[in-house]
Structures are given as structure tokens and as C-alpha cells.
PDBQT receptor file of N, H, CA, C and O in Angstrom, charges set to zero:
ATOM      1  N   MET A   1      -4.203  70.222  78.789  1.00  0.00    +0.000 N 
ATOM      2  CA  MET A   1      -5.345  69.813  78.056  1.00  0.00    +0.000 C 
ATOM      3  C   MET A   1      -6.229  71.013  77.853  1.00  0.00    +0.000 C 
ATOM      4  O   MET A   1      -6.447  71.785  78.787  1.00  0.00    +0.000 OA
ATOM      5  N   SER A   2      -6.734  71.185  76.674  1.00  0.00    +0.000 N 
ATOM      6  H   SER A   2      -6.557  70.558  75.916  1.00  0.00    +0.000 HD
ATOM      7  CA  SER A   2      -7.569  72.302  76.348  1.00  0.00    +0.000 C 
ATOM      8  C   SER A   2      -9.024  71.914  76.661  1.00  0.00    +0.000 C 
ATOM      9  O   SER A   2      -9.453  70.797  76.371  1.00  0.00    +0.000 OA
ATOM     10  N   GLU A   3      -9.769  72.848  77.254  1.00  0.00    +0.000 N 
ATOM     11  H   GLU A   3      -9.421  73.756  77.489  1.00  0.00    +0.000 HD
ATOM     12  CA  GLU A   3     -11.160  72.574  77.583  1.00  0.00    +0.000 C 
ATOM     13  C   GLU A   3     -11.966  72.256  76.307  1.00  0.00    +0.000 C 
ATOM     14  O   GLU A   3     -12.976  71.557  76.389  1.00  0.00    +0.000 OA
ATOM     15  N   THR A   4     -11.549  72.745  75.155  1.00  0.00    +0.000 N 
ATOM     16  H   THR A   4     -10.729  73.313  75.089  1.00  0.00    +0.000 HD
ATOM     17  CA  THR A   4     -12.285  72.546  73.959  1.00  0.00    +0.000 C 
ATOM     18  C   THR A   4     -12.155  71.161  73.363  1.00  0.00    +0.000 C 
ATOM     19  O   THR A   4     -12.880  70.779  72.445  1.00  0.00    +0.000 OA
ATOM     20  N   ASN A   5     -11.171  70.393  73.936  1.00  0.00    +0.000 N 
ATOM     21  H   ASN A   5     -10.581  70.703  74.682  1.00  0.00    +0.000 HD
ATOM     22  CA  ASN A   5     -11.039  69.036  73.428  1.00  0.00    +0.000 C 
ATOM     23  C   ASN A   5     -11.676  67.975  74.288  1.00  0.00    +0.000 C 
ATOM     24  O   ASN A   5     -11.639  66.798  73.932  1.00  0.00    +0.000 OA
ATOM     25  N   ILE A   6     -12.234  68.336  75.361  1.00  0.00    +0.000 N 
ATOM     26  H   ILE A   6     -12.263  69.292  75.650  1.00  0.00    +0.000 HD
ATOM     27  CA  ILE A   6     -12.920  67.386  76.229  1.00  0.00    +0.000 C 
ATOM     28  C   ILE A   6     -14.060  66.755  75.579  1.00  0.00    +0.000 C 
ATOM     29  O   ILE A   6     -14.973  67.445  75.125  1.00  0.00    +0.000 OA
ATOM     30  N   GLY A   7     -14.063  65.354  75.501  1.00  0.00    +0.000 N 
ATOM     31  H   GLY A   7     -13.322  64.793  75.870  1.00  0.00    +0.000 HD
ATOM     32  CA  GLY A   7     -15.202  64.658  74.968  1.00  0.00    +0.000 C 
ATOM     33  C   GLY A   7     -15.148  64.483  73.467  1.00  0.00    +0.000 C 
ATOM     34  O   GLY A   7     -16.008  63.818  72.889  1.00  0.00    +0.000 OA
ATOM     35  N   LYS A   8     -14.121  65.087  72.808  1.00  0.00    +0.000 N 
ATOM     36  H   LYS A   8     -13.423  65.627  73.277  1.00  0.00    +0.000 HD
ATOM     37  CA  LYS A   8     -14.009  64.950  71.380  1.00  0.00    +0.000 C 
ATOM     38  C   LYS A   8     -13.028  63.853  70.985  1.00  0.00    +0.000 C 
ATOM     39  O   LYS A   8     -12.022  63.675  71.672  1.00  0.00    +0.000 OA
ATOM     40  N   PRO A   9     -13.262  63.143  69.957  1.00  0.00    +0.000 N 
ATOM     41  CA  PRO A   9     -12.288  62.120  69.435  1.00  0.00    +0.000 C 
ATOM     42  C   PRO A   9     -11.057  62.793  69.048  1.00  0.00    +0.000 C 
ATOM     43  O   PRO A   9     -11.121  63.889  68.492  1.00  0.00    +0.000 OA
ATOM     44  N   ILE A  10      -9.814  62.168  69.323  1.00  0.00    +0.000 N 
ATOM     45  H   ILE A  10      -9.762  61.278  69.775  1.00  0.00    +0.000 HD
ATOM     46  CA  ILE A  10      -8.577  62.729  68.918  1.00  0.00    +0.000 C 
ATOM     47  C   ILE A  10      -8.009  62.073  67.743  1.00  0.00    +0.000 C 
ATOM     48  O   ILE A  10      -6.818  62.220  67.470  1.00  0.00    +0.000 OA
ATOM     49  N   GLY A  11      -8.833  61.322  66.996  1.00  0.00    +0.000 N 
ATOM     50  H   GLY A  11      -9.801  61.203  67.218  1.00  0.00    +0.000 HD
ATOM     51  CA  GLY A  11      -8.331  60.626  65.772  1.00  0.00    +0.000 C 
ATOM     52  C   GLY A  11      -8.759  59.178  65.752  1.00  0.00    +0.000 C 
ATOM     53  O   GLY A  11      -9.316  58.647  66.712  1.00  0.00    +0.000 OA
ATOM     54  N   THR A  12      -8.483  58.570  64.638  1.00  0.00    +0.000 N 
ATOM     55  H   THR A  12      -8.031  59.002  63.858  1.00  0.00    +0.000 HD
ATOM     56  CA  THR A  12      -8.814  57.200  64.391  1.00  0.00    +0.000 C 
ATOM     57  C   THR A  12      -7.616  56.320  64.712  1.00  0.00    +0.000 C 
ATOM     58  O   THR A  12      -6.548  56.516  64.132  1.00  0.00    +0.000 OA
ATOM     59  N   LEU A  13      -7.761  55.344  65.629  1.00  0.00    +0.000 N 
ATOM     60  H   LEU A  13      -8.628  55.185  66.100  1.00  0.00    +0.000 HD
ATOM     61  CA  LEU A  13      -6.634  54.457  65.932  1.00  0.00    +0.000 C 
ATOM     62  C   LEU A  13      -6.642  53.254  64.927  1.00  0.00    +0.000 C 
ATOM     63  O   LEU A  13      -7.695  52.780  64.499  1.00  0.00    +0.000 OA
ATOM     64  N   THR A  14      -5.491  52.823  64.601  1.00  0.00    +0.000 N 
ATOM     65  H   THR A  14      -4.635  53.208  64.948  1.00  0.00    +0.000 HD
ATOM     66  CA  THR A  14      -5.334  51.698  63.721  1.00  0.00    +0.000 C 
ATOM     67  C   THR A  14      -5.582  50.461  64.567  1.00  0.00    +0.000 C 
ATOM     68  O   THR A  14      -5.584  50.483  65.797  1.00  0.00    +0.000 OA
ATOM     69  N   ASP A  15      -5.802  49.316  63.781  1.00  0.00    +0.000 N 
ATOM     70  H   ASP A  15      -5.800  49.298  62.782  1.00  0.00    +0.000 HD
ATOM     71  CA  ASP A  15      -5.866  48.051  64.504  1.00  0.00    +0.000 C 
ATOM     72  C   ASP A  15      -4.679  47.715  65.393  1.00  0.00    +0.000 C 
ATOM     73  O   ASP A  15      -4.803  47.166  66.488  1.00  0.00    +0.000 OA
ATOM     74  N   GLU A  16      -3.498  48.085  64.844  1.00  0.00    +0.000 N 
ATOM     75  H   GLU A  16      -3.397  48.531  63.955  1.00  0.00    +0.000 HD
ATOM     76  CA  GLU A  16      -2.270  47.868  65.620  1.00  0.00    +0.000 C 
ATOM     77  C   GLU A  16      -2.298  48.669  66.956  1.00  0.00    +0.000 C 
ATOM     78  O   GLU A  16      -1.924  48.140  68.003  1.00  0.00    +0.000 OA
ATOM     79  N   ALA A  17      -2.709  49.845  66.907  1.00  0.00    +0.000 N 
ATOM     80  H   ALA A  17      -3.012  50.275  66.056  1.00  0.00    +0.000 HD
ATOM     81  CA  ALA A  17      -2.773  50.723  68.161  1.00  0.00    +0.000 C 
ATOM     82  C   ALA A  17      -3.814  50.059  69.109  1.00  0.00    +0.000 C 
ATOM     83  O   ALA A  17      -3.547  49.977  70.308  1.00  0.00    +0.000 OA
ATOM     84  N   TRP A  18      -4.933  49.605  68.641  1.00  0.00    +0.000 N 
ATOM     85  H   TRP A  18      -5.150  49.672  67.667  1.00  0.00    +0.000 HD
ATOM     86  CA  TRP A  18      -5.939  49.018  69.474  1.00  0.00    +0.000 C 
ATOM     87  C   TRP A  18      -5.354  47.728  70.183  1.00  0.00    +0.000 C 
ATOM     88  O   TRP A  18      -5.576  47.483  71.369  1.00  0.00    +0.000 OA
ATOM     89  N   HIS A  19      -4.619  46.956  69.389  1.00  0.00    +0.000 N 
ATOM     90  H   HIS A  19      -4.439  47.155  68.426  1.00  0.00    +0.000 HD
ATOM     91  CA  HIS A  19      -3.982  45.787  69.978  1.00  0.00    +0.000 C 
ATOM     92  C   HIS A  19      -2.996  46.149  71.116  1.00  0.00    +0.000 C 
ATOM     93  O   HIS A  19      -2.904  45.441  72.119  1.00  0.00    +0.000 OA
ATOM     94  N   HIS A  20      -2.308  47.200  70.943  1.00  0.00    +0.000 N 
ATOM     95  H   HIS A  20      -2.383  47.775  70.128  1.00  0.00    +0.000 HD
ATOM     96  CA  HIS A  20      -1.386  47.656  71.991  1.00  0.00    +0.000 C 
ATOM     97  C   HIS A  20      -2.223  47.970  73.268  1.00  0.00    +0.000 C 
ATOM     98  O   HIS A  20      -1.860  47.559  74.370  1.00  0.00    +0.000 OA
ATOM     99  N   PHE A  21      -3.307  48.679  73.099  1.00  0.00    +0.000 N 
ATOM    100  H   PHE A  21      -3.602  49.013  72.204  1.00  0.00    +0.000 HD
ATOM    101  CA  PHE A  21      -4.101  49.035  74.229  1.00  0.00    +0.000 C 
ATOM    102  C   PHE A  21      -4.721  47.793  74.937  1.00  0.00    +0.000 C 
ATOM    103  O   PHE A  21      -4.787  47.725  76.165  1.00  0.00    +0.000 OA
ATOM    104  N   ARG A  22      -5.169  46.825  74.113  1.00  0.00    +0.000 N 
ATOM    105  H   ARG A  22      -5.116  46.881  73.116  1.00  0.00    +0.000 HD
ATOM    106  CA  ARG A  22      -5.850  45.594  74.647  1.00  0.00    +0.000 C 
ATOM    107  C   ARG A  22      -4.769  44.784  75.456  1.00  0.00    +0.000 C 
ATOM    108  O   ARG A  22      -5.105  44.069  76.401  1.00  0.00    +0.000 OA
ATOM    109  N   ASP A  23      -3.475  44.920  75.058  1.00  0.00    +0.000 N 
ATOM    110  H   ASP A  23      -3.202  45.501  74.291  1.00  0.00    +0.000 HD
ATOM    111  CA  ASP A  23      -2.446  44.090  75.703  1.00  0.00    +0.000 C 
ATOM    112  C   ASP A  23      -1.902  44.744  77.014  1.00  0.00    +0.000 C 
ATOM    113  O   ASP A  23      -1.045  44.173  77.688  1.00  0.00    +0.000 OA
ATOM    114  N   LEU A  24      -2.405  45.907  77.340  1.00  0.00    +0.000 N 
ATOM    115  H   LEU A  24      -3.101  46.371  76.792  1.00  0.00    +0.000 HD
ATOM    116  CA  LEU A  24      -1.948  46.515  78.583  1.00  0.00    +0.000 C 
ATOM    117  C   LEU A  24      -2.484  45.890  79.822  1.00  0.00    +0.000 C 
ATOM    118  O   LEU A  24      -3.672  45.579  79.900  1.00  0.00    +0.000 OA
ATOM    119  N   SER A  25      -1.674  45.704  80.755  1.00  0.00    +0.000 N 
ATOM    120  H   SER A  25      -0.708  45.957  80.692  1.00  0.00    +0.000 HD
ATOM    121  CA  SER A  25      -2.083  45.092  82.056  1.00  0.00    +0.000 C 
ATOM    122  C   SER A  25      -2.652  46.226  82.897  1.00  0.00    +0.000 C 
ATOM    123  O   SER A  25      -2.448  47.406  82.612  1.00  0.00    +0.000 OA
ATOM    124  N   ASP A  26      -3.393  45.819  83.971  1.00  0.00    +0.000 N 
ATOM    125  H   ASP A  26      -3.558  44.860  84.202  1.00  0.00    +0.000 HD
ATOM    126  CA  ASP A  26      -3.893  46.874  84.860  1.00  0.00    +0.000 C 
ATOM    127  C   ASP A  26      -2.759  47.693  85.420  1.00  0.00    +0.000 C 
ATOM    128  O   ASP A  26      -2.892  48.912  85.529  1.00  0.00    +0.000 OA
ATOM    129  N   GLU A  27      -1.660  47.088  85.777  1.00  0.00    +0.000 N 
ATOM    130  H   GLU A  27      -1.552  46.098  85.688  1.00  0.00    +0.000 HD
ATOM    131  CA  GLU A  27      -0.512  47.795  86.243  1.00  0.00    +0.000 C 
ATOM    132  C   GLU A  27      -0.013  48.768  85.254  1.00  0.00    +0.000 C 
ATOM    133  O   GLU A  27       0.353  49.871  85.659  1.00  0.00    +0.000 OA
ATOM    134  N   ASP A  28       0.042  48.470  83.963  1.00  0.00    +0.000 N 
ATOM    135  H   ASP A  28      -0.255  47.574  83.634  1.00  0.00    +0.000 HD
ATOM    136  CA  ASP A  28       0.538  49.402  82.925  1.00  0.00    +0.000 C 
ATOM    137  C   ASP A  28      -0.444  50.525  82.794  1.00  0.00    +0.000 C 
ATOM    138  O   ASP A  28      -0.044  51.661  82.539  1.00  0.00    +0.000 OA
ATOM    139  N   ILE A  29      -1.709  50.253  82.958  1.00  0.00    +0.000 N 
ATOM    140  H   ILE A  29      -2.034  49.330  83.165  1.00  0.00    +0.000 HD
ATOM    141  CA  ILE A  29      -2.707  51.363  82.872  1.00  0.00    +0.000 C 
ATOM    142  C   ILE A  29      -2.575  52.259  83.998  1.00  0.00    +0.000 C 
ATOM    143  O   ILE A  29      -2.613  53.472  83.794  1.00  0.00    +0.000 OA
ATOM    144  N   ARG A  30      -2.412  51.753  85.276  1.00  0.00    +0.000 N 
ATOM    145  H   ARG A  30      -2.381  50.767  85.441  1.00  0.00    +0.000 HD
ATOM    146  CA  ARG A  30      -2.298  52.587  86.391  1.00  0.00    +0.000 C 
ATOM    147  C   ARG A  30      -1.030  53.454  86.401  1.00  0.00    +0.000 C 
ATOM    148  O   ARG A  30      -1.005  54.588  86.881  1.00  0.00    +0.000 OA
ATOM    149  N   ALA A  31       0.063  52.813  85.811  1.00  0.00    +0.000 N 
ATOM    150  H   ALA A  31       0.043  51.892  85.421  1.00  0.00    +0.000 HD
ATOM    151  CA  ALA A  31       1.309  53.598  85.663  1.00  0.00    +0.000 C 
ATOM    152  C   ALA A  31       1.140  54.752  84.711  1.00  0.00    +0.000 C 
ATOM    153  O   ALA A  31       1.628  55.855  84.958  1.00  0.00    +0.000 OA
ATOM    154  N   ALA A  32       0.432  54.490  83.598  1.00  0.00    +0.000 N 
ATOM    155  H   ALA A  32       0.036  53.594  83.397  1.00  0.00    +0.000 HD
ATOM    156  CA  ALA A  32       0.253  55.541  82.606  1.00  0.00    +0.000 C 
ATOM    157  C   ALA A  32      -0.596  56.641  83.150  1.00  0.00    +0.000 C 
ATOM    158  O   ALA A  32      -0.332  57.809  82.861  1.00  0.00    +0.000 OA
ATOM    159  N   ILE A  33      -1.636  56.322  83.951  1.00  0.00    +0.000 N 
ATOM    160  H   ILE A  33      -1.850  55.374  84.186  1.00  0.00    +0.000 HD
ATOM    161  CA  ILE A  33      -2.429  57.348  84.524  1.00  0.00    +0.000 C 
ATOM    162  C   ILE A  33      -1.645  58.136  85.557  1.00  0.00    +0.000 C 
ATOM    163  O   ILE A  33      -1.798  59.353  85.655  1.00  0.00    +0.000 OA
ATOM    164  N   ALA A  34      -0.786  57.440  86.348  1.00  0.00    +0.000 N 
ATOM    165  H   ALA A  34      -0.662  56.451  86.268  1.00  0.00    +0.000 HD
ATOM    166  CA  ALA A  34       0.046  58.156  87.332  1.00  0.00    +0.000 C 
ATOM    167  C   ALA A  34       1.023  59.061  86.693  1.00  0.00    +0.000 C 
ATOM    168  O   ALA A  34       1.398  60.084  87.266  1.00  0.00    +0.000 OA
ATOM    169  N   ASN A  35       1.460  58.704  85.484  1.00  0.00    +0.000 N 
ATOM    170  H   ASN A  35       1.155  57.873  85.018  1.00  0.00    +0.000 HD
ATOM    171  CA  ASN A  35       2.510  59.605  84.821  1.00  0.00    +0.000 C 
ATOM    172  C   ASN A  35       1.917  60.659  83.891  1.00  0.00    +0.000 C 
ATOM    173  O   ASN A  35       2.644  61.434  83.270  1.00  0.00    +0.000 OA
ATOM    174  N   ASP A  36       0.578  60.678  83.803  1.00  0.00    +0.000 N 
ATOM    175  H   ASP A  36      -0.012  60.048  84.308  1.00  0.00    +0.000 HD
ATOM    176  CA  ASP A  36      -0.105  61.593  82.912  1.00  0.00    +0.000 C 
ATOM    177  C   ASP A  36      -0.328  62.969  83.706  1.00  0.00    +0.000 C 
ATOM    178  O   ASP A  36      -1.040  63.006  84.709  1.00  0.00    +0.000 OA
ATOM    179  N   PRO A  37       0.289  64.031  83.223  1.00  0.00    +0.000 N 
ATOM    180  CA  PRO A  37       0.171  65.366  83.988  1.00  0.00    +0.000 C 
ATOM    181  C   PRO A  37      -1.308  65.895  83.967  1.00  0.00    +0.000 C 
ATOM    182  O   PRO A  37      -1.633  66.778  84.762  1.00  0.00    +0.000 OA
ATOM    183  N   ASP A  38      -2.169  65.397  83.115  1.00  0.00    +0.000 N 
ATOM    184  H   ASP A  38      -1.905  64.680  82.470  1.00  0.00    +0.000 HD
ATOM    185  CA  ASP A  38      -3.544  65.908  83.115  1.00  0.00    +0.000 C 
ATOM    186  C   ASP A  38      -4.449  65.157  84.010  1.00  0.00    +0.000 C 
ATOM    187  O   ASP A  38      -5.640  65.464  84.051  1.00  0.00    +0.000 OA
ATOM    188  N   THR A  39      -3.966  64.180  84.740  1.00  0.00    +0.000 N 
ATOM    189  H   THR A  39      -2.998  63.931  84.706  1.00  0.00    +0.000 HD
ATOM    190  CA  THR A  39      -4.784  63.516  85.666  1.00  0.00    +0.000 C 
ATOM    191  C   THR A  39      -4.465  63.886  87.134  1.00  0.00    +0.000 C 
ATOM    192  O   THR A  39      -3.364  64.352  87.430  1.00  0.00    +0.000 OA
ATOM    193  N   TYR A  40      -5.408  63.681  88.024  1.00  0.00    +0.000 N 
ATOM    194  H   TYR A  40      -6.302  63.303  87.784  1.00  0.00    +0.000 HD
ATOM    195  CA  TYR A  40      -5.120  63.915  89.457  1.00  0.00    +0.000 C 
ATOM    196  C   TYR A  40      -6.024  63.099  90.298  1.00  0.00    +0.000 C 
ATOM    197  O   TYR A  40      -7.071  62.668  89.815  1.00  0.00    +0.000 OA
ATOM    198  N   GLU A  41      -5.695  62.860  91.513  1.00  0.00    +0.000 N 
ATOM    199  H   GLU A  41      -4.844  63.210  91.906  1.00  0.00    +0.000 HD
ATOM    200  CA  GLU A  41      -6.533  62.109  92.433  1.00  0.00    +0.000 C 
ATOM    201  C   GLU A  41      -7.316  63.175  93.275  1.00  0.00    +0.000 C 
ATOM    202  O   GLU A  41      -6.732  63.906  94.075  1.00  0.00    +0.000 OA
ATOM    203  N   PRO A  42      -8.638  63.226  93.060  1.00  0.00    +0.000 N 
ATOM    204  CA  PRO A  42      -9.404  64.205  93.838  1.00  0.00    +0.000 C 
ATOM    205  C   PRO A  42      -9.384  63.895  95.338  1.00  0.00    +0.000 C 
ATOM    206  O   PRO A  42      -9.359  62.732  95.741  1.00  0.00    +0.000 OA
ATOM    207  N   SER A  43      -9.396  64.878  96.101  1.00  0.00    +0.000 N 
ATOM    208  H   SER A  43      -9.417  65.823  95.774  1.00  0.00    +0.000 HD
ATOM    209  CA  SER A  43      -9.467  64.729  97.589  1.00  0.00    +0.000 C 
ATOM    210  C   SER A  43     -10.791  64.168  98.020  1.00  0.00    +0.000 C 
ATOM    211  O   SER A  43     -11.768  64.288  97.280  1.00  0.00    +0.000 OA
ATOM    212  N   PRO A  44     -10.869  63.575  99.154  1.00  0.00    +0.000 N 
ATOM    213  CA  PRO A  44     -12.181  63.069  99.685  1.00  0.00    +0.000 C 
ATOM    214  C   PRO A  44     -13.184  64.262  99.843  1.00  0.00    +0.000 C 
ATOM    215  O   PRO A  44     -14.393  64.091  99.692  1.00  0.00    +0.000 OA
ATOM    216  N   GLU A  45     -12.649  65.448 100.146  1.00  0.00    +0.000 N 
ATOM    217  H   GLU A  45     -11.667  65.587 100.269  1.00  0.00    +0.000 HD
ATOM    218  CA  GLU A  45     -13.543  66.566 100.322  1.00  0.00    +0.000 C 
ATOM    219  C   GLU A  45     -14.165  66.954  98.939  1.00  0.00    +0.000 C 
ATOM    220  O   GLU A  45     -15.361  67.227  98.833  1.00  0.00    +0.000 OA
ATOM    221  N   ARG A  46     -13.337  66.965  97.937  1.00  0.00    +0.000 N 
ATOM    222  H   ARG A  46     -12.365  66.743  98.023  1.00  0.00    +0.000 HD
ATOM    223  CA  ARG A  46     -13.806  67.310  96.623  1.00  0.00    +0.000 C 
ATOM    224  C   ARG A  46     -14.796  66.298  96.088  1.00  0.00    +0.000 C 
ATOM    225  O   ARG A  46     -15.779  66.687  95.458  1.00  0.00    +0.000 OA
ATOM    226  N   LEU A  47     -14.575  65.014  96.315  1.00  0.00    +0.000 N 
ATOM    227  H   LEU A  47     -13.776  64.698  96.827  1.00  0.00    +0.000 HD
ATOM    228  CA  LEU A  47     -15.484  63.968  95.919  1.00  0.00    +0.000 C 
ATOM    229  C   LEU A  47     -16.814  64.137  96.677  1.00  0.00    +0.000 C 
ATOM    230  O   LEU A  47     -17.877  64.018  96.068  1.00  0.00    +0.000 OA
ATOM    231  N   ASP A  48     -16.778  64.394  97.911  1.00  0.00    +0.000 N 
ATOM    232  H   ASP A  48     -15.914  64.491  98.405  1.00  0.00    +0.000 HD
ATOM    233  CA  ASP A  48     -18.004  64.636  98.701  1.00  0.00    +0.000 C 
ATOM    234  C   ASP A  48     -18.802  65.808  98.181  1.00  0.00    +0.000 C 
ATOM    235  O   ASP A  48     -20.027  65.744  98.077  1.00  0.00    +0.000 OA
ATOM    236  N   LYS A  49     -18.108  66.873  97.857  1.00  0.00    +0.000 N 
ATOM    237  H   LYS A  49     -17.113  66.925  97.941  1.00  0.00    +0.000 HD
ATOM    238  CA  LYS A  49     -18.756  68.062  97.254  1.00  0.00    +0.000 C 
ATOM    239  C   LYS A  49     -19.426  67.737  95.968  1.00  0.00    +0.000 C 
ATOM    240  O   LYS A  49     -20.555  68.152  95.707  1.00  0.00    +0.000 OA
ATOM    241  N   ALA A  50     -18.726  66.994  95.166  1.00  0.00    +0.000 N 
ATOM    242  H   ALA A  50     -17.809  66.657  95.378  1.00  0.00    +0.000 HD
ATOM    243  CA  ALA A  50     -19.353  66.595  93.878  1.00  0.00    +0.000 C 
ATOM    244  C   ALA A  50     -20.529  65.662  93.992  1.00  0.00    +0.000 C 
ATOM    245  O   ALA A  50     -21.487  65.769  93.226  1.00  0.00    +0.000 OA
ATOM    246  N   CYS A  51     -20.471  64.747  94.940  1.00  0.00    +0.000 N 
ATOM    247  H   CYS A  51     -19.693  64.661  95.562  1.00  0.00    +0.000 HD
ATOM    248  CA  CYS A  51     -21.632  63.916  95.156  1.00  0.00    +0.000 C 
ATOM    249  C   CYS A  51     -22.796  64.698  95.704  1.00  0.00    +0.000 C 
ATOM    250  O   CYS A  51     -23.939  64.376  95.377  1.00  0.00    +0.000 OA
ATOM    251  N   ARG A  52     -22.574  65.708  96.518  1.00  0.00    +0.000 N 
ATOM    252  H   ARG A  52     -21.646  65.970  96.784  1.00  0.00    +0.000 HD
ATOM    253  CA  ARG A  52     -23.683  66.503  97.063  1.00  0.00    +0.000 C 
ATOM    254  C   ARG A  52     -24.271  67.350  95.891  1.00  0.00    +0.000 C 
ATOM    255  O   ARG A  52     -25.488  67.530  95.846  1.00  0.00    +0.000 OA
ATOM    256  N   GLN A  53     -23.450  67.872  94.946  1.00  0.00    +0.000 N 
ATOM    257  H   GLN A  53     -22.461  67.725  94.983  1.00  0.00    +0.000 HD
ATOM    258  CA  GLN A  53     -23.967  68.599  93.884  1.00  0.00    +0.000 C 
ATOM    259  C   GLN A  53     -24.800  67.738  92.950  1.00  0.00    +0.000 C 
ATOM    260  O   GLN A  53     -25.830  68.197  92.456  1.00  0.00    +0.000 OA
ATOM    261  N   VAL A  54     -24.399  66.544  92.701  1.00  0.00    +0.000 N 
ATOM    262  H   VAL A  54     -23.562  66.171  93.102  1.00  0.00    +0.000 HD
ATOM    263  CA  VAL A  54     -25.160  65.628  91.848  1.00  0.00    +0.000 C 
ATOM    264  C   VAL A  54     -26.462  65.309  92.479  1.00  0.00    +0.000 C 
ATOM    265  O   VAL A  54     -27.492  65.299  91.806  1.00  0.00    +0.000 OA
ATOM    266  N   ALA A  55     -26.451  65.031  93.826  1.00  0.00    +0.000 N 
ATOM    267  H   ALA A  55     -25.614  65.039  94.373  1.00  0.00    +0.000 HD
ATOM    268  CA  ALA A  55     -27.680  64.715  94.545  1.00  0.00    +0.000 C 
ATOM    269  C   ALA A  55     -28.737  65.855  94.471  1.00  0.00    +0.000 C 
ATOM    270  O   ALA A  55     -29.939  65.588  94.479  1.00  0.00    +0.000 OA
ATOM    271  N   LYS A  56     -28.287  67.079  94.401  1.00  0.00    +0.000 N 
ATOM    272  H   LYS A  56     -27.310  67.296  94.394  1.00  0.00    +0.000 HD
ATOM    273  CA  LYS A  56     -29.185  68.234  94.283  1.00  0.00    +0.000 C 
ATOM    274  C   LYS A  56     -29.966  68.313  92.976  1.00  0.00    +0.000 C 
ATOM    275  O   LYS A  56     -31.058  68.878  92.907  1.00  0.00    +0.000 OA
ATOM    276  N   THR A  57     -29.372  67.732  91.954  1.00  0.00    +0.000 N 
ATOM    277  H   THR A  57     -28.485  67.273  92.010  1.00  0.00    +0.000 HD
ATOM    278  CA  THR A  57     -30.015  67.852  90.554  1.00  0.00    +0.000 C 
ATOM    279  C   THR A  57     -30.965  66.679  90.367  1.00  0.00    +0.000 C 
ATOM    280  O   THR A  57     -31.599  66.559  89.318  1.00  0.00    +0.000 OA
TER     281      THR A  57
């Protein structure tokens, strides 16, 4: 994933595509996330550090 694409739309989805997403079960969504190489589960230490940084601002 390119840093320049974060937060930008990747195109317009058709009604058919939206219906596909609406029909996904929670299990399907979790499996898709688990199989996506751009996602990761942050460690408890990393989450704690992020919470502390947010609390400072």
C-alpha cells in the first residue's frame, strides 16, 4: 500500500459491488482482513504507546 493512497477513494463502486459487500458475514469480513497483506494486529505494547500519545495531545 502506498502512503499517498491512504484516505483517498479508490473509485466508484457499482450497486452490484455494494450488494456484494452488504451480503458479507462477519466471518467473511474477518477472513478477508486476515488474508490481506496490508493489515496487521498491533501488539498490546504498540496499542498502549498509541493511547499514551493520543492522551498527550
